[in-house]
C-alpha positions, 0 to 999 in steps of 0.5 A: 421500569422507565429507569431500567429502560434507560439504563439498558439503552445506555448500556447497550450504546456503551458496549457497542461503541467500544473497542478492545485492546486486542481489536488494535493490535497487529500480529497479535496471534504471534506465541507469546515467547522470549525466542525468535519467531521464523517465517518462511518469506517469498519476496516477489520479482515484479516484471514490466508491463506495458507503460511502465516507466523504467530509468536507465543510465548507460555509463562510460569512461570519457578520455580525460578520465570522467563518466558519460551517460551515452543516453542522455548525453550528460556528464557525471563525476563523483561529486554529484553522483551522492544525491537523493533517491528522488533524483534518480528518478527524474527521467525515465523510458516508457513500455510501449503497449507491445511491451518494447522500449525504444532506447538511443542507440540500441533501438527497439528493445523487448522488455515486458514480462522481464524483472527490471534486473533481467532488463538491466542484463540484457542491456548490459550486453548490447552496451559491452558490445558496442563500448569498452567498461559501460555500466548500466544501471536500471530502476523501475520509476512507476512504482505508485500504490494507493492506499485508501479507506479507513486510514489516517492520510488516503492517497497515492504514494511512490516507492523508491526502495525495492520492496514495500511490505502492506505494513509499510504501505499503511504506515506511510499512509499514517495507519489504521484509522479510529474506525478502520478494521485491522482484519479487513484489509483487501489488496486489488492487484492488476497483473498483465489482462487481468486483476487479483484480489487478496484478502488480509488479516493484519492481526494473523500472522498468516499475512507474513506468508501471503503473496500480497505482503509484499506490495507490487506496483499499482497495488491498491489497497482498502482498509476496511470499516469496522461495524462501529463507524455504522453505528457512530454514524448512525448515532444520533438516530438511535438516541432520537429513537431512545428519546422518543421512546423515553418520552412516551413511556413518561407520558403513558406514565403521567397519563396513567396517574393522571386518570387514577 
């Protein structure tokens, strides 16, 4: 009797701690075909909000044929334009709480609710009214996102490209950890004066068409834990209970045999 109880308890522990191959896969419900699969991707254009930081460069040609950034007064040429991505984000202009940019020469400019490309065109028009052959470049500097929960390297990260998917964002955080659930990922997104949340299943192909598939600035990605983590954390308690029960059964059997 005691032997059967021990075998049953051991089997329960082993089965509860097992993880199937299907649970570790991403997009595991894609059709297994040799052909291509097509999904509609609605790539969002982020609209600037107050307190965002924007890199702005307005270059014009000087009399000697060089280039000068009229906002900073710095000269530039072909040799020093070949730089890394991060160097383009050294300086920037902050959007004030009223949604305005205060730029040298141009004054206050409303930018809140506009895409970075619309802001570029807006400043380009103002530059063309003052200078000949001006070239305007704009970048969003404050594209920061946070990945927390059951990932290998949680933290805040900066994105220097025009777009970023949730799979790439989790990949930058080291991927889903041993106790992370690929079926329970929460994206928390601040939008103007409210917060929007999205629940994603990284194993379901439907995320490819989700509004949260492409990450937006200031998003927080939370990878939830699986029930196995709770089980493993409580494993010492379960082991103590099983040891106590088996000890009590052993004592009862010994006492019964002694009485007999």
